[in-house]
PDB file of N, CA, C and O in Angstrom:
ATOM      1  N   UNK A   1     -11.427  32.561  16.555  1.00  0.00           N
ATOM      2  CA  UNK A   1     -10.571  31.538  16.001  1.00  0.00           C
ATOM      3  C   UNK A   1     -10.545  31.719  14.482  1.00  0.00           C
ATOM      4  O   UNK A   1     -11.592  31.714  13.834  1.00  0.00           O
ATOM      5  N   UNK A   2      -9.338  31.881  13.914  1.00  0.00           N
ATOM      6  CA  UNK A   2      -9.196  32.020  12.465  1.00  0.00           C
ATOM      7  C   UNK A   2      -9.333  30.663  11.796  1.00  0.00           C
ATOM      8  O   UNK A   2      -8.698  29.689  12.200  1.00  0.00           O
ATOM      9  N   UNK A   3     -10.163  30.613  10.777  1.00  0.00           N
ATOM     10  CA  UNK A   3     -10.328  29.379  10.025  1.00  0.00           C
ATOM     11  C   UNK A   3      -9.931  29.614   8.577  1.00  0.00           C
ATOM     12  O   UNK A   3      -9.843  30.750   8.111  1.00  0.00           O
ATOM     13  N   UNK A   4      -9.697  28.523   7.889  1.00  0.00           N
ATOM     14  CA  UNK A   4      -9.378  28.550   6.467  1.00  0.00           C
ATOM     15  C   UNK A   4     -10.297  27.569   5.750  1.00  0.00           C
ATOM     16  O   UNK A   4     -10.759  26.584   6.326  1.00  0.00           O
ATOM     17  N   UNK A   5     -10.544  27.859   4.501  1.00  0.00           N
ATOM     18  CA  UNK A   5     -11.245  26.900   3.665  1.00  0.00           C
ATOM     19  C   UNK A   5     -10.170  26.016   3.053  1.00  0.00           C
ATOM     20  O   UNK A   5      -9.154  26.507   2.562  1.00  0.00           O
ATOM     21  N   UNK A   6     -10.398  24.721   3.086  1.00  0.00           N
ATOM     22  CA  UNK A   6      -9.399  23.773   2.589  1.00  0.00           C
ATOM     23  C   UNK A   6     -10.075  22.625   1.864  1.00  0.00           C
ATOM     24  O   UNK A   6     -11.266  22.362   2.032  1.00  0.00           O
ATOM     25  N   UNK A   7      -9.276  21.950   1.052  1.00  0.00           N
ATOM     26  CA  UNK A   7      -9.717  20.721   0.394  1.00  0.00           C
ATOM     27  C   UNK A   7      -8.673  19.652   0.683  1.00  0.00           C
ATOM     28  O   UNK A   7      -7.472  19.890   0.557  1.00  0.00           O
ATOM     29  N   UNK A   8      -9.140  18.488   1.067  1.00  0.00           N
ATOM     30  CA  UNK A   8      -8.254  17.337   1.252  1.00  0.00           C
ATOM     31  C   UNK A   8      -8.622  16.314   0.191  1.00  0.00           C
ATOM     32  O   UNK A   8      -9.760  15.851   0.121  1.00  0.00           O
ATOM     33  N   UNK A   9      -7.642  15.968  -0.632  1.00  0.00           N
ATOM     34  CA  UNK A   9      -7.821  14.921  -1.640  1.00  0.00           C
ATOM     35  C   UNK A   9      -7.304  13.620  -1.053  1.00  0.00           C
ATOM     36  O   UNK A   9      -6.225  13.572  -0.463  1.00  0.00           O
ATOM     37  N   UNK A  10      -8.084  12.574  -1.223  1.00  0.00           N
ATOM     38  CA  UNK A  10      -7.762  11.290  -0.615  1.00  0.00           C
ATOM     39  C   UNK A  10      -7.857  10.195  -1.673  1.00  0.00           C
ATOM     40  O   UNK A  10      -8.824  10.142  -2.433  1.00  0.00           O
ATOM     41  N   UNK A  11      -6.854   9.324  -1.720  1.00  0.00           N
ATOM     42  CA  UNK A  11      -6.903   8.145  -2.585  1.00  0.00           C
ATOM     43  C   UNK A  11      -6.811   6.924  -1.684  1.00  0.00           C
ATOM     44  O   UNK A  11      -5.865   6.772  -0.912  1.00  0.00           O
ATOM     45  N   UNK A  12      -7.807   6.060  -1.795  1.00  0.00           N
ATOM     46  CA  UNK A  12      -7.874   4.858  -0.960  1.00  0.00           C
ATOM     47  C   UNK A  12      -7.628   3.643  -1.853  1.00  0.00           C
ATOM     48  O   UNK A  12      -8.429   3.329  -2.734  1.00  0.00           O
ATOM     49  N   UNK A  13      -6.507   2.968  -1.609  1.00  0.00           N
ATOM     50  CA  UNK A  13      -6.196   1.740  -2.343  1.00  0.00           C
ATOM     51  C   UNK A  13      -6.484   0.497  -1.515  1.00  0.00           C
ATOM     52  O   UNK A  13      -6.696  -0.582  -2.069  1.00  0.00           O
ATOM     53  N   UNK A  14      -6.492   0.638  -0.199  1.00  0.00           N
ATOM     54  CA  UNK A  14      -6.758  -0.485   0.699  1.00  0.00           C
ATOM     55  C   UNK A  14      -8.154  -0.308   1.289  1.00  0.00           C
ATOM     56  O   UNK A  14      -8.353   0.502   2.194  1.00  0.00           O
ATOM     57  N   UNK A  15      -9.111  -1.064   0.776  1.00  0.00           N
ATOM     58  CA  UNK A  15     -10.497  -0.912   1.230  1.00  0.00           C
ATOM     59  C   UNK A  15     -10.680  -1.314   2.695  1.00  0.00           C
ATOM     60  O   UNK A  15     -11.692  -0.972   3.306  1.00  0.00           O
ATOM     61  N   UNK A  16      -9.720  -2.028   3.257  1.00  0.00           N
ATOM     62  CA  UNK A  16      -9.811  -2.389   4.670  1.00  0.00           C
ATOM     63  C   UNK A  16      -9.634  -1.168   5.579  1.00  0.00           C
ATOM     64  O   UNK A  16      -9.943  -1.238   6.768  1.00  0.00           O
ATOM     65  N   UNK A  17      -9.146  -0.064   5.036  1.00  0.00           N
ATOM     66  CA  UNK A  17      -8.962   1.163   5.817  1.00  0.00           C
ATOM     67  C   UNK A  17     -10.172   2.090   5.755  1.00  0.00           C
ATOM     68  O   UNK A  17     -10.173   3.143   6.392  1.00  0.00           O
ATOM     69  N   UNK A  18     -11.189   1.719   5.005  1.00  0.00           N
ATOM     70  CA  UNK A  18     -12.348   2.595   4.816  1.00  0.00           C
ATOM     71  C   UNK A  18     -13.080   2.867   6.130  1.00  0.00           C
ATOM     72  O   UNK A  18     -13.491   4.001   6.374  1.00  0.00           O
ATOM     73  N   UNK A  19     -13.250   1.865   6.970  1.00  0.00           N
ATOM     74  CA  UNK A  19     -13.944   2.083   8.247  1.00  0.00           C
ATOM     75  C   UNK A  19     -13.189   3.076   9.127  1.00  0.00           C
ATOM     76  O   UNK A  19     -13.802   3.948   9.743  1.00  0.00           O
ATOM     77  N   UNK A  20     -11.864   2.951   9.190  1.00  0.00           N
ATOM     78  CA  UNK A  20     -11.059   3.891   9.968  1.00  0.00           C
ATOM     79  C   UNK A  20     -11.164   5.303   9.378  1.00  0.00           C
ATOM     80  O   UNK A  20     -11.250   6.282  10.119  1.00  0.00           O
ATOM     81  N   UNK A  21     -11.156   5.401   8.057  1.00  0.00           N
ATOM     82  CA  UNK A  21     -11.292   6.696   7.398  1.00  0.00           C
ATOM     83  C   UNK A  21     -12.634   7.326   7.739  1.00  0.00           C
ATOM     84  O   UNK A  21     -12.695   8.506   8.083  1.00  0.00           O
ATOM     85  N   UNK A  22     -13.693   6.563   7.650  1.00  0.00           N
ATOM     86  CA  UNK A  22     -15.016   7.088   7.974  1.00  0.00           C
ATOM     87  C   UNK A  22     -15.126   7.517   9.438  1.00  0.00           C
ATOM     88  O   UNK A  22     -15.807   8.496   9.745  1.00  0.00           O
ATOM     89  N   UNK A  23     -14.463   6.796  10.342  1.00  0.00           N
ATOM     90  CA  UNK A  23     -14.449   7.187  11.749  1.00  0.00           C
ATOM     91  C   UNK A  23     -13.753   8.541  11.931  1.00  0.00           C
ATOM     92  O   UNK A  23     -14.222   9.386  12.694  1.00  0.00           O
ATOM     93  N   UNK A  24     -12.639   8.739  11.230  1.00  0.00           N
ATOM     94  CA  UNK A  24     -11.941  10.024  11.302  1.00  0.00           C
ATOM     95  C   UNK A  24     -12.815  11.158  10.773  1.00  0.00           C
ATOM     96  O   UNK A  24     -12.912  12.221  11.387  1.00  0.00           O
ATOM     97  N   UNK A  25     -13.445  10.920   9.634  1.00  0.00           N
ATOM     98  CA  UNK A  25     -14.300  11.952   9.049  1.00  0.00           C
ATOM     99  C   UNK A  25     -15.477  12.265   9.970  1.00  0.00           C
ATOM    100  O   UNK A  25     -15.896  13.418  10.069  1.00  0.00           O
ATOM    101  N   UNK A  26     -16.001  11.263  10.631  1.00  0.00           N
ATOM    102  CA  UNK A  26     -17.089  11.486  11.587  1.00  0.00           C
ATOM    103  C   UNK A  26     -16.592  12.324  12.775  1.00  0.00           C
ATOM    104  O   UNK A  26     -17.299  13.203  13.268  1.00  0.00           O
ATOM    105  N   UNK A  27     -15.379  12.037  13.218  1.00  0.00           N
ATOM    106  CA  UNK A  27     -14.790  12.768  14.346  1.00  0.00           C
ATOM    107  C   UNK A  27     -14.628  14.259  14.016  1.00  0.00           C
ATOM    108  O   UNK A  27     -14.769  15.110  14.895  1.00  0.00           O
ATOM    109  N   UNK A  28     -14.333  14.569  12.756  1.00  0.00           N
ATOM    110  CA  UNK A  28     -14.109  15.959  12.326  1.00  0.00           C
ATOM    111  C   UNK A  28     -15.329  16.544  11.590  1.00  0.00           C
ATOM    112  O   UNK A  28     -15.196  17.541  10.881  1.00  0.00           O
ATOM    113  N   UNK A  29     -16.478  15.952  11.748  1.00  0.00           N
ATOM    114  CA  UNK A  29     -17.688  16.325  10.993  1.00  0.00           C
ATOM    115  C   UNK A  29     -18.097  17.783  11.159  1.00  0.00           C
ATOM    116  O   UNK A  29     -18.693  18.361  10.249  1.00  0.00           O
ATOM    117  N   UNK A  30     -17.788  18.387  12.303  1.00  0.00           N
ATOM    118  CA  UNK A  30     -18.186  19.779  12.537  1.00  0.00           C
ATOM    119  C   UNK A  30     -17.458  20.757  11.607  1.00  0.00           C
ATOM    120  O   UNK A  30     -17.921  21.880  11.407  1.00  0.00           O
ATOM    121  N   UNK A  31     -16.328  20.338  11.043  1.00  0.00           N
ATOM    122  CA  UNK A  31     -15.548  21.195  10.162  1.00  0.00           C
ATOM    123  C   UNK A  31     -15.810  20.910   8.675  1.00  0.00           C
ATOM    124  O   UNK A  31     -15.424  21.700   7.813  1.00  0.00           O
ATOM    125  N   UNK A  32     -16.459  19.796   8.384  1.00  0.00           N
ATOM    126  CA  UNK A  32     -16.630  19.368   6.988  1.00  0.00           C
ATOM    127  C   UNK A  32     -17.806  20.100   6.349  1.00  0.00           C
ATOM    128  O   UNK A  32     -18.927  20.081   6.858  1.00  0.00           O
ATOM    129  N   UNK A  33     -17.516  20.749   5.212  1.00  0.00           N
ATOM    130  CA  UNK A  33     -18.535  21.444   4.432  1.00  0.00           C
ATOM    131  C   UNK A  33     -19.220  20.463   3.482  1.00  0.00           C
ATOM    132  O   UNK A  33     -20.440  20.490   3.320  1.00  0.00           O
ATOM    133  N   UNK A  34     -18.425  19.602   2.858  1.00  0.00           N
ATOM    134  CA  UNK A  34     -18.974  18.641   1.904  1.00  0.00           C
ATOM    135  C   UNK A  34     -17.962  17.559   1.580  1.00  0.00           C
ATOM    136  O   UNK A  34     -16.775  17.669   1.889  1.00  0.00           O
ATOM    137  N   UNK A  35     -18.467  16.515   0.948  1.00  0.00           N
ATOM    138  CA  UNK A  35     -17.643  15.343   0.624  1.00  0.00           C
ATOM    139  C   UNK A  35     -18.100  14.776  -0.703  1.00  0.00           C
ATOM    140  O   UNK A  35     -19.296  14.684  -0.977  1.00  0.00           O
ATOM    141  N   UNK A  36     -17.128  14.396  -1.528  1.00  0.00           N
ATOM    142  CA  UNK A  36     -17.450  13.746  -2.796  1.00  0.00           C
ATOM    143  C   UNK A  36     -16.561  12.509  -2.914  1.00  0.00           C
ATOM    144  O   UNK A  36     -15.345  12.594  -2.742  1.00  0.00           O
ATOM    145  N   UNK A  37     -17.163  11.380  -3.202  1.00  0.00           N
ATOM    146  CA  UNK A  37     -16.408  10.150  -3.370  1.00  0.00           C
ATOM    147  C   UNK A  37     -16.679   9.522  -4.724  1.00  0.00           C
ATOM    148  O   UNK A  37     -17.820   9.454  -5.181  1.00  0.00           O
ATOM    149  N   UNK A  38     -15.606   9.066  -5.358  1.00  0.00           N
ATOM    150  CA  UNK A  38     -15.727   8.449  -6.677  1.00  0.00           C
ATOM    151  C   UNK A  38     -15.038   7.087  -6.650  1.00  0.00           C
ATOM    152  O   UNK A  38     -13.821   7.017  -6.481  1.00  0.00           O
ATOM    153  N   UNK A  39     -15.797   6.009  -6.814  1.00  0.00           N
ATOM    154  CA  UNK A  39     -15.149   4.700  -6.912  1.00  0.00           C
ATOM    155  C   UNK A  39     -14.523   4.542  -8.300  1.00  0.00           C
ATOM    156  O   UNK A  39     -15.178   4.794  -9.311  1.00  0.00           O
ATOM    157  N   UNK A  40     -13.277   4.131  -8.344  1.00  0.00           N
ATOM    158  CA  UNK A  40     -12.578   3.923  -9.617  1.00  0.00           C
ATOM    159  C   UNK A  40     -12.298   2.426  -9.722  1.00  0.00           C
ATOM    160  O   UNK A  40     -11.188   1.960  -9.467  1.00  0.00           O
ATOM    161  N   UNK A  41     -13.323   1.704 -10.099  1.00  0.00           N
ATOM    162  CA  UNK A  41     -13.279   0.236 -10.076  1.00  0.00           C
ATOM    163  C   UNK A  41     -12.214  -0.353 -10.984  1.00  0.00           C
ATOM    164  O   UNK A  41     -11.641  -1.396 -10.671  1.00  0.00           O
ATOM    165  N   UNK A  42     -11.939   0.306 -12.114  1.00  0.00           N
ATOM    166  CA  UNK A  42     -10.938  -0.214 -13.053  1.00  0.00           C
ATOM    167  C   UNK A  42      -9.555  -0.321 -12.420  1.00  0.00           C
ATOM    168  O   UNK A  42      -8.737  -1.142 -12.834  1.00  0.00           O
ATOM    169  N   UNK A  43      -9.298   0.519 -11.409  1.00  0.00           N
ATOM    170  CA  UNK A  43      -8.005   0.501 -10.731  1.00  0.00           C
ATOM    171  C   UNK A  43      -8.131   0.087  -9.264  1.00  0.00           C
ATOM    172  O   UNK A  43      -7.181   0.216  -8.491  1.00  0.00           O
ATOM    173  N   UNK A  44      -9.301  -0.408  -8.891  1.00  0.00           N
ATOM    174  CA  UNK A  44      -9.559  -0.897  -7.535  1.00  0.00           C
ATOM    175  C   UNK A  44      -9.162   0.133  -6.470  1.00  0.00           C
ATOM    176  O   UNK A  44      -8.437  -0.174  -5.523  1.00  0.00           O
ATOM    177  N   UNK A  45      -9.654   1.354  -6.652  1.00  0.00           N
ATOM    178  CA  UNK A  45      -9.386   2.410  -5.683  1.00  0.00           C
ATOM    179  C   UNK A  45     -10.566   3.364  -5.607  1.00  0.00           C
ATOM    180  O   UNK A  45     -11.470   3.322  -6.441  1.00  0.00           O
ATOM    181  N   UNK A  46     -10.546   4.222  -4.597  1.00  0.00           N
ATOM    182  CA  UNK A  46     -11.559   5.259  -4.438  1.00  0.00           C
ATOM    183  C   UNK A  46     -10.860   6.607  -4.337  1.00  0.00           C
ATOM    184  O   UNK A  46      -9.802   6.733  -3.720  1.00  0.00           O
ATOM    185  N   UNK A  47     -11.469   7.606  -4.952  1.00  0.00           N
ATOM    186  CA  UNK A  47     -10.962   8.972  -4.890  1.00  0.00           C
ATOM    187  C   UNK A  47     -12.004   9.790  -4.131  1.00  0.00           C
ATOM    188  O   UNK A  47     -13.182   9.795  -4.489  1.00  0.00           O
ATOM    189  N   UNK A  48     -11.560  10.478  -3.083  1.00  0.00           N
ATOM    190  CA  UNK A  48     -12.468  11.238  -2.221  1.00  0.00           C
ATOM    191  C   UNK A  48     -11.922  12.654  -2.070  1.00  0.00           C
ATOM    192  O   UNK A  48     -10.712  12.853  -1.969  1.00  0.00           O
ATOM    193  N   UNK A  49     -12.823  13.637  -2.055  1.00  0.00           N
ATOM    194  CA  UNK A  49     -12.456  15.021  -1.802  1.00  0.00           C
ATOM    195  C   UNK A  49     -13.314  15.525  -0.656  1.00  0.00           C
ATOM    196  O   UNK A  49     -14.535  15.370  -0.660  1.00  0.00           O
ATOM    197  N   UNK A  50     -12.656  16.132   0.330  1.00  0.00           N
ATOM    198  CA  UNK A  50     -13.337  16.696   1.492  1.00  0.00           C
ATOM    199  C   UNK A  50     -13.116  18.204   1.485  1.00  0.00           C
ATOM    200  O   UNK A  50     -11.976  18.658   1.384  1.00  0.00           O
ATOM    201  N   UNK A  51     -14.181  18.982   1.590  1.00  0.00           N
ATOM    202  CA  UNK A  51     -14.068  20.435   1.741  1.00  0.00           C
ATOM    203  C   UNK A  51     -14.281  20.777   3.208  1.00  0.00           C
ATOM    204  O   UNK A  51     -15.216  20.283   3.838  1.00  0.00           O
ATOM    205  N   UNK A  52     -13.407  21.628   3.752  1.00  0.00           N
ATOM    206  CA  UNK A  52     -13.433  21.965   5.173  1.00  0.00           C
ATOM    207  C   UNK A  52     -13.401  23.473   5.398  1.00  0.00           C
ATOM    208  O   UNK A  52     -12.930  24.230   4.549  1.00  0.00           O
ATOM    209  N   UNK A  53     -13.901  23.890   6.535  1.00  0.00           N
ATOM    210  CA  UNK A  53     -13.704  25.236   7.056  1.00  0.00           C
ATOM    211  C   UNK A  53     -13.245  25.028   8.490  1.00  0.00           C
ATOM    212  O   UNK A  53     -14.051  24.742   9.375  1.00  0.00           O
ATOM    213  N   UNK A  54     -11.928  25.177   8.714  1.00  0.00           N
ATOM    214  CA  UNK A  54     -11.359  24.806  10.011  1.00  0.00           C
ATOM    215  C   UNK A  54     -10.068  25.577  10.271  1.00  0.00           C
ATOM    216  O   UNK A  54      -9.482  26.137   9.345  1.00  0.00           O
ATOM    217  N   UNK A  55      -9.624  25.607  11.524  1.00  0.00           N
ATOM    218  CA  UNK A  55      -8.304  26.172  11.821  1.00  0.00           C
ATOM    219  C   UNK A  55      -7.220  25.342  11.126  1.00  0.00           C
ATOM    220  O   UNK A  55      -7.397  24.149  10.880  1.00  0.00           O
ATOM    221  N   UNK A  56      -6.101  25.992  10.816  1.00  0.00           N
ATOM    222  CA  UNK A  56      -5.043  25.301  10.074  1.00  0.00           C
ATOM    223  C   UNK A  56      -4.537  24.054  10.804  1.00  0.00           C
ATOM    224  O   UNK A  56      -4.245  23.047  10.160  1.00  0.00           O
ATOM    225  N   UNK A  57      -4.430  24.103  12.121  1.00  0.00           N
ATOM    226  CA  UNK A  57      -3.927  22.934  12.854  1.00  0.00           C
ATOM    227  C   UNK A  57      -4.890  21.750  12.770  1.00  0.00           C
ATOM    228  O   UNK A  57      -4.456  20.598  12.784  1.00  0.00           O
ATOM    229  N   UNK A  58      -6.181  22.021  12.682  1.00  0.00           N
ATOM    230  CA  UNK A  58      -7.179  20.950  12.533  1.00  0.00           C
ATOM    231  C   UNK A  58      -7.055  20.321  11.143  1.00  0.00           C
ATOM    232  O   UNK A  58      -7.108  19.099  11.001  1.00  0.00           O
ATOM    233  N   UNK A  59      -6.893  21.153  10.134  1.00  0.00           N
ATOM    234  CA  UNK A  59      -6.740  20.659   8.758  1.00  0.00           C
ATOM    235  C   UNK A  59      -5.499  19.775   8.661  1.00  0.00           C
ATOM    236  O   UNK A  59      -5.549  18.682   8.096  1.00  0.00           O
ATOM    237  N   UNK A  60      -4.394  20.253   9.212  1.00  0.00           N
ATOM    238  CA  UNK A  60      -3.146  19.481   9.173  1.00  0.00           C
ATOM    239  C   UNK A  60      -3.269  18.172   9.934  1.00  0.00           C
ATOM    240  O   UNK A  60      -2.799  17.133   9.472  1.00  0.00           O
ATOM    241  N   UNK A  61      -3.898  18.220  11.094  1.00  0.00           N
ATOM    242  CA  UNK A  61      -4.056  17.006  11.899  1.00  0.00           C
ATOM    243  C   UNK A  61      -4.898  15.966  11.164  1.00  0.00           C
ATOM    244  O   UNK A  61      -4.536  14.791  11.117  1.00  0.00           O
ATOM    245  N   UNK A  62      -6.015  16.397  10.593  1.00  0.00           N
ATOM    246  CA  UNK A  62      -6.881  15.451   9.882  1.00  0.00           C
ATOM    247  C   UNK A  62      -6.160  14.867   8.675  1.00  0.00           C
ATOM    248  O   UNK A  62      -6.188  13.653   8.468  1.00  0.00           O
ATOM    249  N   UNK A  63      -5.515  15.710   7.876  1.00  0.00           N
ATOM    250  CA  UNK A  63      -4.809  15.217   6.697  1.00  0.00           C
ATOM    251  C   UNK A  63      -3.709  14.229   7.086  1.00  0.00           C
ATOM    252  O   UNK A  63      -3.520  13.213   6.417  1.00  0.00           O
ATOM    253  N   UNK A  64      -2.990  14.525   8.158  1.00  0.00           N
ATOM    254  CA  UNK A  64      -1.940  13.623   8.621  1.00  0.00           C
ATOM    255  C   UNK A  64      -2.475  12.290   9.109  1.00  0.00           C
ATOM    256  O   UNK A  64      -1.900  11.241   8.817  1.00  0.00           O
ATOM    257  N   UNK A  65      -3.578  12.326   9.853  1.00  0.00           N
ATOM    258  CA  UNK A  65      -4.181  11.078  10.346  1.00  0.00           C
ATOM    259  C   UNK A  65      -4.698  10.231   9.193  1.00  0.00           C
ATOM    260  O   UNK A  65      -4.576   9.006   9.210  1.00  0.00           O
ATOM    261  N   UNK A  66      -5.279  10.890   8.187  1.00  0.00           N
ATOM    262  CA  UNK A  66      -5.772  10.155   7.017  1.00  0.00           C
ATOM    263  C   UNK A  66      -4.604   9.517   6.270  1.00  0.00           C
ATOM    264  O   UNK A  66      -4.663   8.344   5.900  1.00  0.00           O
ATOM    265  N   UNK A  67      -3.551  10.289   6.053  1.00  0.00           N
ATOM    266  CA  UNK A  67      -2.389   9.778   5.329  1.00  0.00           C
ATOM    267  C   UNK A  67      -1.658   8.664   6.065  1.00  0.00           C
ATOM    268  O   UNK A  67      -0.927   7.894   5.441  1.00  0.00           O
ATOM    269  N   UNK A  68      -1.840   8.563   7.372  1.00  0.00           N
ATOM    270  CA  UNK A  68      -1.192   7.506   8.156  1.00  0.00           C
ATOM    271  C   UNK A  68      -1.925   6.169   8.058  1.00  0.00           C
ATOM    272  O   UNK A  68      -1.395   5.140   8.478  1.00  0.00           O
ATOM    273  N   UNK A  69      -3.133   6.178   7.510  1.00  0.00           N
ATOM    274  CA  UNK A  69      -3.882   4.929   7.359  1.00  0.00           C
ATOM    275  C   UNK A  69      -3.219   4.062   6.284  1.00  0.00           C
ATOM    276  O   UNK A  69      -2.670   4.577   5.310  1.00  0.00           O
ATOM    277  N   UNK A  70      -3.275   2.756   6.472  1.00  0.00           N
ATOM    278  CA  UNK A  70      -2.670   1.814   5.534  1.00  0.00           C
ATOM    279  C   UNK A  70      -3.354   1.882   4.167  1.00  0.00           C
ATOM    280  O   UNK A  70      -4.569   1.710   4.061  1.00  0.00           O
ATOM    281  N   UNK A  71      -2.565   2.132   3.133  1.00  0.00           N
ATOM    282  CA  UNK A  71      -3.096   2.144   1.775  1.00  0.00           C
ATOM    283  C   UNK A  71      -3.903   3.393   1.431  1.00  0.00           C
ATOM    284  O   UNK A  71      -4.687   3.386   0.482  1.00  0.00           O
ATOM    285  N   UNK A  72      -3.712   4.470   2.206  1.00  0.00           N
ATOM    286  CA  UNK A  72      -4.447   5.715   1.984  1.00  0.00           C
ATOM    287  C   UNK A  72      -3.445   6.856   1.834  1.00  0.00           C
ATOM    288  O   UNK A  72      -2.495   6.966   2.609  1.00  0.00           O
ATOM    289  N   UNK A  73      -3.663   7.697   0.836  1.00  0.00           N
ATOM    290  CA  UNK A  73      -2.818   8.868   0.600  1.00  0.00           C
ATOM    291  C   UNK A  73      -3.691  10.112   0.692  1.00  0.00           C
ATOM    292  O   UNK A  73      -4.826  10.109   0.215  1.00  0.00           O
ATOM    293  N   UNK A  74      -3.171  11.173   1.301  1.00  0.00           N
ATOM    294  CA  UNK A  74      -3.942  12.421   1.360  1.00  0.00           C
ATOM    295  C   UNK A  74      -3.023  13.617   1.143  1.00  0.00           C
ATOM    296  O   UNK A  74      -1.849  13.607   1.514  1.00  0.00           O
ATOM    297  N   UNK A  75      -3.591  14.633   0.537  1.00  0.00           N
ATOM    298  CA  UNK A  75      -2.905  15.924   0.333  1.00  0.00           C
ATOM    299  C   UNK A  75      -3.919  17.007   0.583  1.00  0.00           C
ATOM    300  O   UNK A  75      -5.086  16.866   0.217  1.00  0.00           O
ATOM    301  N   UNK A  76      -3.489  18.094   1.207  1.00  0.00           N
ATOM    302  CA  UNK A  76      -4.422  19.181   1.476  1.00  0.00           C
ATOM    303  C   UNK A  76      -3.925  20.469   0.838  1.00  0.00           C
ATOM    304  O   UNK A  76      -2.728  20.672   0.632  1.00  0.00           O
ATOM    305  N   UNK A  77      -4.880  21.322   0.537  1.00  0.00           N
ATOM    306  CA  UNK A  77      -4.587  22.662   0.045  1.00  0.00           C
ATOM    307  C   UNK A  77      -5.505  23.612   0.812  1.00  0.00           C
ATOM    308  O   UNK A  77      -6.689  23.336   1.000  1.00  0.00           O
ATOM    309  N   UNK A  78      -4.930  24.750   1.257  1.00  0.00           N
ATOM    310  CA  UNK A  78      -5.684  25.693   2.096  1.00  0.00           C
ATOM    311  C   UNK A  78      -5.739  27.066   1.446  1.00  0.00           C
ATOM    312  O   UNK A  78      -4.861  27.451   0.674  1.00  0.00           O
ATOM    313  N   UNK A  79      -6.796  27.787   1.781  1.00  0.00           N
ATOM    314  CA  UNK A  79      -6.896  29.183   1.353  1.00  0.00           C
ATOM    315  C   UNK A  79      -5.908  30.017   2.158  1.00  0.00           C
ATOM    316  O   UNK A  79      -5.485  29.624   3.245  1.00  0.00           O
ATOM    317  N   UNK A  80      -5.551  31.157   1.619  1.00  0.00           N
ATOM    318  CA  UNK A  80      -4.679  32.086   2.343  1.00  0.00           C
ATOM    319  C   UNK A  80      -5.467  32.748   3.459  1.00  0.00           C
ATOM    320  O   UNK A  80      -6.697  32.791   3.417  1.00  0.00           O
ATOM    321  N   UNK A  81      -4.771  33.256   4.443  1.00  0.00           N
ATOM    322  CA  UNK A  81      -5.434  33.957   5.539  1.00  0.00           C
ATOM    323  C   UNK A  81      -6.043  35.262   5.069  1.00  0.00           C
ATOM    324  O   UNK A  81      -6.643  35.985   5.863  1.00  0.00           O
TER     325      UNK A  81
END
């Protein structure tokens, strides 16, 4: 199975979506290399970066599910094959 290294940047403005976000990240934990979260209290938001090693369809699925959460935005960038 071909995998890619990817980073998903996440901005959380609705803290009520944090539990759902954490459930998704737990579901995809086997692909996650690392995670960094920064609370930005001055703007009442959190900035999170997830590093992954996964097939492209897994990366796309996770990023899409994260972006579908209320008040959450995500963008991914992948390494070339």
